[in-house]
Structures are given as structure tokens and as C-alpha cells.
C-alpha distance (Angstrom), angle and dihedral (degrees) to the residues before:
residue distance angle dihedral
M1 . . .
D2 3.80 . .
Y3 3.77 88.7 .
V4 3.80 92.2 55.6
I5 3.78 91.3 47.9
R6 3.83 89.8 51.9
I7 3.80 91.1 50.6
I8 3.82 91.5 50.1
K9 3.82 90.7 49.0
H10 3.79 90.3 50.0
L11 3.80 94.4 49.0
V12 3.82 92.2 47.1
S13 3.83 89.4 49.2
K14 3.83 87.2 55.8
G15 3.77 92.2 55.0
L16 3.78 106.7 -90.7
S17 3.79 110.4 144.7
K18 3.83 94.8 -162.5
V19 3.79 130.8 22.6
S20 3.79 113.5 -157.3
L21 3.83 121.7 -150.6
W22 3.80 133.9 179.5
N23 3.76 111.9 -110.0
D24 3.79 99.7 -146.9
Q25 3.81 104.7 87.8
I26 3.82 94.4 42.1
T27 3.77 93.1 48.2
R28 3.82 96.3 41.8
M29 3.78 88.2 56.4
R30 3.83 90.3 45.6
L31 3.80 91.5 -121.2
L32 3.80 100.4 125.4
E33 3.82 97.2 106.3
R34 3.82 92.3 43.9
F35 3.81 90.6 47.2
A36 3.84 90.6 50.3
S37 3.85 89.8 49.6
C38 3.80 90.7 53.1
L39 3.83 90.2 49.4
I40 3.82 90.0 50.9
E41 3.82 91.4 49.6
E42 3.79 90.9 50.2
N43 3.85 92.9 44.6
L44 3.81 90.3 -117.8
I45 3.80 102.1 113.7
D46 3.79 93.1 101.8
K47 3.81 91.3 46.5
T48 3.80 95.6 56.7
V49 3.79 131.4 77.5
S50 3.81 124.1 -167.0
N51 3.81 111.8 -148.4
W52 3.80 117.0 -150.7
W53 3.81 116.1 -158.8
Y54 3.76 139.6 -179.7
Y55 3.82 129.8 171.9
G56 3.79 100.9 -166.0
L57 3.77 125.7 108.0
D58 3.81 98.2 -149.6
E59 3.77 112.6 106.5
N60 3.80 92.0 -160.2
V61 3.81 91.5 60.6
L62 3.77 89.8 52.5
K63 3.79 88.0 60.8
T64 3.80 92.0 57.4
D65 3.82 132.9 74.1
R66 3.81 89.0 -98.3
F67 3.80 89.2 82.9
D68 3.79 97.6 51.3
H69 3.79 106.8 4.2
G70 3.80 87.2 -116.4
C71 3.82 92.2 -68.1
F72 3.80 107.3 94.7
G73 3.76 94.1 99.0
S74 3.79 91.9 55.9
E75 3.79 114.7 153.0
S76 3.83 91.3 -149.0
G77 3.81 95.7 114.7
L78 3.80 92.0 -115.8
T79 3.79 113.9 144.9
R80 3.79 109.0 -116.3
W81 3.78 127.1 -156.6
V82 3.79 128.4 179.1
T83 3.79 118.9 -131.6
P84 3.80 115.3 -161.2
M85 3.78 121.4 -168.0
A86 3.76 105.0 -96.8
G87 3.82 97.1 175.8
Y88 3.70 148.6 -59.9
F89 3.78 110.5 -129.1
F90 3.76 103.0 -158.1
W91 3.77 115.1 27.5
W92 3.77 101.8 40.8
L93 3.74 126.9 60.6
Y94 3.73 112.5 -112.5
Q95 3.77 108.4 -83.1
S96 3.73 140.0 152.5
L97 3.80 113.7 -92.0
L98 3.79 93.9 176.9
R99 3.82 93.0 112.8
N100 3.82 91.0 55.0
I101 3.78 91.3 46.3
Y102 3.83 92.4 48.7
L103 3.83 95.3 45.9
V104 3.77 95.9 45.8
L105 3.79 93.2 47.3
K106 3.80 93.0 45.0
N107 3.81 94.6 49.4
G108 3.80 94.9 39.1
F109 3.79 94.8 52.3
R110 3.76 91.1 42.9
R111 3.83 86.1 58.4
G112 3.80 93.7 48.5
A113 3.79 107.5 -87.1
E114 3.76 113.6 168.4
G115 3.82 100.4 -161.1
T116 3.75 146.1 -3.8
I117 3.78 141.9 -137.7
A118 3.81 129.2 -173.1
H119 3.79 119.7 -114.1
C120 3.76 114.9 -143.3
T121 3.76 138.1 127.8
F122 3.76 127.1 -117.9
D123 3.75 124.3 -138.9
L124 3.79 119.6 -168.3
A125 3.79 88.4 -141.2
F126 3.80 86.2 77.0
T127 3.80 95.0 52.5
G128 3.78 91.5 101.8
I129 3.80 92.1 52.6
I130 3.78 90.6 49.9
I131 3.81 93.2 48.3
V132 3.81 93.2 48.1
S133 3.81 89.4 47.9
L134 3.80 91.1 51.8
I135 3.79 92.5 47.2
F136 3.82 90.4 49.3
H137 3.77 90.6 49.5
G138 3.84 90.3 49.1
I139 3.81 92.3 50.1
R140 3.81 90.6 49.8
Q141 3.82 90.6 49.7
E142 3.81 91.3 50.9
K143 3.79 89.6 52.3
G144 3.80 91.2 49.9
H145 3.80 97.5 -109.3
């Protein structure tokens, strides 16, 4: 945990206003409260965000400890965001992940989440597609669409 605190201190000293971390390892080891206490001692609690993620589509599982290891509602003062699976470009077939996004956001905010960020990977092989999409969007904007 000391290593993580040192990394957060370093990133903040370089100008980052928020450092985002995945929740899973800290919560699986039941260290969330201790971690939050260390952040408070180091005056980093307001500079750190804990991201809670889940990739499943079953709403019943999201109501169990499997989603948050029983720690999402922590009163530690740590900023909590939910991070739904928004897509993997290159190792999954294209599919709709809207149900996962909806369920994770719904359950996370019901439990007190304060923000969200999408989780996806980026592959440079898709750069052309992104550029063409942006150009198309720009052309449509110029034409008033």
C-alpha cells in the first residue's frame, strides 16, 4: 500500500488533480478503510478516485457482494466512481454492452457513486475508423446536421 501512496503523491506533485485506481485488489484484501486512512493522513483523499467495475449482465449479481466485495458503501470519504464495460475493440466481436452500462451505472449510483468513466481498450488499428468518423461528424456539423 505504501507503494501506491508514493505513486499517488508523485502524480499529484506533477499536476494531476485526480488519480484513479481500480478498487478490486484493495477491496478483495479488505484494505479499503486502511487505504482511505492512509490517504487522509497524507492529505490525498480528495485527490484519489476508486473505480468500481463489473462486466456481468445479471442484475441479481450486482445486488450481491460480488460486485463490490461488500465495501462500496464505505464511509471512508474516498471518491467512488462506477466503471461499466463500454467495449473492447479487438478481442470481442462487436456487441451491445448497453445492458452492462445501464446496470452498473444504476446500481453504482444507487450505492452512492459520485462519477463514472467508461472502460474500454484502444487499438491503433482502429485509428483510421476514428479519424473518418470525426471527419464525417465535422462535415455534418458544417452542413448544419
